[in-house]
N, C-alpha and C positions, 0 to 999 in steps of 0.2 A: 403335668405334674410339676414342672418347673414354675409355671405360671401360678399354680396354687401355693407353692412355697414362697414365691415373691409376695403374693397377696397377704399371706399370713405374716410374713416378715414386716410388711408395711403396717399391718394392724398392730403388731407388737410395738413397733417404733412409735406409732401414734399413742398407744396406751401408755408407754413409758413417758412420752412427752407430756401427757396430761397429768401424770403423777408428779412429774417434776414441777409443772406449772402450779399445781395445788400446793406443793410443798413450799415453793418460792413465795406464795401469797400468804400462807398461814404462819410460817416460821418467823418472818420479821415482826409481824404484829404480836405474836405470842411472846417472843423474846423481849420486845420493847416494853410490853406491860410488865413482864417479870422484872425487868431492870428498874422499873419505878418502885417496885415493892421491896426487893432485897437490899440489904445494906446493914450497917451497924445500928441504924435507927429503924426499927421495924414499922412498916405501915401496912395495915390490913388491905387486902386486895380490893374489897368492896369500897372502902374509903378512897382508895387510889382512883378507882373508876369514877366515883362521885366527884372527886376533886377535879378531875379532867373535864367531866361533863359540866361542872358548875361554872366553867369559864364562859360558856355560851348558853347555858340553860338554867332556869330558876329551880335550884334544888335545895332542899332543906339542909341546913348546916349541922351535920352530925359528927364532924371531925374537929380535931384541935387545930389551932393556928400553926403549931409546929409541923403537923402533918402536911398542911398546905404549903408551907415554906419549903420543906424537904422535897416534896414532889414537884412543885412548879418552878422553884428557883434554883434547886440544886440538881436533882436527878433528871428532870425533863430536858433542860438544855444540854446536859452532858450526854445523855443517851442519844439525842438527835444529832449532836456533833460527832459522836463516835460512829454512828451509822453513815453520816455524810462523808467523813474522812475515809472510812473503809470503802465506801462506794466509789469515791473519786480516785483513790489510789488504784483500785482494781480496774476501773475502766481505762485509766491512763496506761497502766501496765499492759492491758490487752491490746490497746491501740498501738503502743510502741512495739510490742512483739509482732504485730501485724506489719507495720511499715518497715521495720528493721529485718523482718523475716528471721527472727532469732528468738528461741524460747527462753533464753537466759537474760533477756532485757528487762529492766525494771524502770519505774518512773523517774528514778534519779540518774539515769544513764547520761543525761546531758548536763549534769552538774547543779541542778536546781536545789537539791537538798543541802549539799555542801555550801553553796552560796547563801542560801537562806539561813543555815546554821551560823555562818559568819556574821550575817546581819543581826541576828538575835544576840549573839555573843558580844558584838560591838555595842549594841544598845544596852545590854546589861552592864557592860564595863563602864559606859558613860552615865549610868544611873538615871536613865530616862524613865518616863511614865510607862507602866505595864502595857498600855495600849500602843505606845510607840514601839515596843519590842516587836509586836506582831507586824506593824507597818514596815519596820526595818527588815524583818525576815521576808516579807512579801516582795518588797522592792528589790532586795539583793538577789532573791531567788530568780526573779524575772531577768535582772541584769546578767546573772550568770549564764542563763540559757541564750540570751542575745549574744553574749561574747562567744559562746560555743557555736552558734549558728553562723556568725560572720567569719569566725576562724576557720570553719569548714568549707567556706565557699571557694570553689575552684572553677574558673571560667564560667561564671554565672550559673553554676549548678552546685548542689550539695550532695556529693556521694555519701552513701551510707557509711562506708568505712571511715571517711573523713569526719563525719558526725560523731561516730563512736570514739575515735582517737581524740578529737577536740574535747569531747565530754570528759574523757579521762584526764586531759591536761587541766581543764577548768576545775574539775573536782579536786584534783591533787593540789592545785594552787590555793583554793579556798579552804581546804582542809588544813593546809599549812598555816594559813592566816588564823584559823580557829585555834590551832595549837599555840601560836604566838600570843593570841588574846588570853588564853588560859594561863600562859606562862607569866604574864605581867599583871594578872588579876589578883585582887586581894584574896589570899587563901582562906580567910575566915568568913567572907560574905559573898563576894562576887564569884569566886571560883566554884563553890558548891552550887550557886544558882545557875551558872552556865552549864556545868556538868549535868545537873538534873534536867534542865531544859532540853539538852541535846539527846537525852535518853528517851524523851517522849512521854507525854502524859496529858490528862484532861482534868486534873484536879482543880484548876483555876478557871475553867470555862464557865461562862455565864450567858445570859440572854443577849447581852450587847455583842459578844463575840459571834453568836449565832446570827444576829441581824446583819452585821456588816460583812460577814464571810459568805453567807448563802448566795448573794447575787453573783459573786465571782464563780462559785461552784455551778450555779444554774446556767450561766453563760457557757462555761467550759463543757459541761455535760451535754447541753443542747447542741453545741457545735459538733461534738463527736458523734452524737446520735444521728445528726443530719447527713454526715458523710460516711456513715459506717459501711454502707454497701460499696462505696468506692475503695475502702480499705481492703476489701476482698480482691479488687483488681490490682491495687498497689502491692499486695503481698505476693503477687506472681512475679514481680520484678519491674524495675523502671522501664526497661525496653518493651516488655510485653504490655505494660499499662499505657505507655506512650503510643504504641501501635493501635490501641483501642480508643484513642482520642482523649485520654486522661492527661490533664496538665499535672504532671507528677510533682513539679516544684511547688506549685500552688497548693496541691493537696497535702504534701509533706509539711508545708508551712502552716496550714490550718490545723493539722493534727498536733504538730509541735506546740503551736500557740495555745490551743485549748488544753492540752495535757500539762503544759507548763503552768498555766493559770490555775488548774486544779491542784497540781502538786504543791505549788507555792502557797496556795490558800490553805491546804491541809497542813503543811509544815509550819506555817506561821502561827497556827492555833495549837496544834498538838505536838510540835517538835518533830524530830526525825524518827519515824516509825517505819522500820524496814520490813521486807519480806511479804507484805500484803499484796503489793502490785506485781510480785513475781509468782506467788503460789496460787492465788485465787484464779487468774486466767487459765491456769492448767486444769484446775478443778472444773471450771466452766466448760472447757473443751471436752473433758471427759463426760460431761452431762449432755451437752447439746451439739458438740462438734465444732469445727473451726469457722463456720459461717459467722462473720462479724455482725451481720444483721440481727442475729439472735444472741450471739455471744456477749456483745457489749451490754445489753439490758440485763442479761443473766448475771454478768460480773458485778453490775451495780448492786443487785440484791444480795449476792453471795458475799461481797465485800462488806456490805453494811451489817449483815448478820454476824460475820466472822469477827470484825473488830468490836462490835457491841458485846459479843460473848467474851472476848479477851479482856475488855475493859471491866466487865462485871467480875471476872476472876481477879483482875489487878486490884480492885478496891475492896474485895471481900476475903481473899484467901489468907491474908496475913494481917498482923496488927497495924503495920504501916503499909501505905500504898506502894505497889510495885510499878516501876516505870513501864509503859507499854512497849517501848523498844526492846526491852529485855525479854518480855514474854513472847512477842511476835517472832523474835529470833530463836528462842528456845523451842517454840512450837513449829515455826516455819522451816527451819533448816533441816531437821530430821524428816519432816513430812515431804519436803522437796526432794530429799534423797530417796525416799520411798517412791515418789512419782517417777524419778529418773529410772530407777530399777524396773518399775512396773511397765513403763512405756518404752523402755530400752532406748531412750534418747529421742523417740519420735514425739511429735506434737501436733500433727495434722490429722 
């Protein structure tokens, strides 16, 4: 009797897993195509598909030049970037929650967002080229995490508690520098630009941003996916992982490096977009469990779908575009509160 129940339970689990897999394949594609259609300038769905196919197939030109510009130069890079940012923030959050063994950890725990925010604010204050703003943000984000890492080193090791405390110190320091930058900025031009950038958004994203940002994201995601099974071991604790032959310091360094690269790349293009890397890993664990071999790829898809949906709302719900950071906080905070109540604080 017990054996029959276990067999039926395994069948149900497999069936649910297949449903989740189908959903994770269909949903991103459907939402991506929908994102190319909706907006203040309406493009017919059939024309949208033809425009996409015409980039590599000889198709009769039945659409206007304006349709092609809107789809290929405006909505396509923005939709792809939204999916990439949501994906990398989610996988970074899931990886950090694994190595820190804490469900409240987010990708900016080590100060990367605050440092990148200061870099962008400084670049805006100096009136540099828009492309340099992204470079400043990327470089300062990486510098912030480097400072955190070396500040937390104790006797050639990096204890988790020291990493968290050092991250708080670095985040507070760079947040203070951002406030100082806003204080001395021109209130009629520079200050609004800094404030709007810090709230997050993809209104100025183009193909150039996509081309130079994607390599960083690909490298970071590949690194995390290659070590995802070892994150399972590290999530048991440093001592247990070391007893199983895992070089915990090297593994933590790899995860931190890849996650920092991903988060800095996301922030330098889209600004500070919170709650994605905190909420999506919890949803992923509810769907597939805590095994990082499955969790990380699922978080990639869920994060991409989530931020793309939020970006669609941000650019269509009101007459003027709503910053992404506002929407992700308004949606993420109540939903995270619901998750806390539902799981009673558990996450495994």
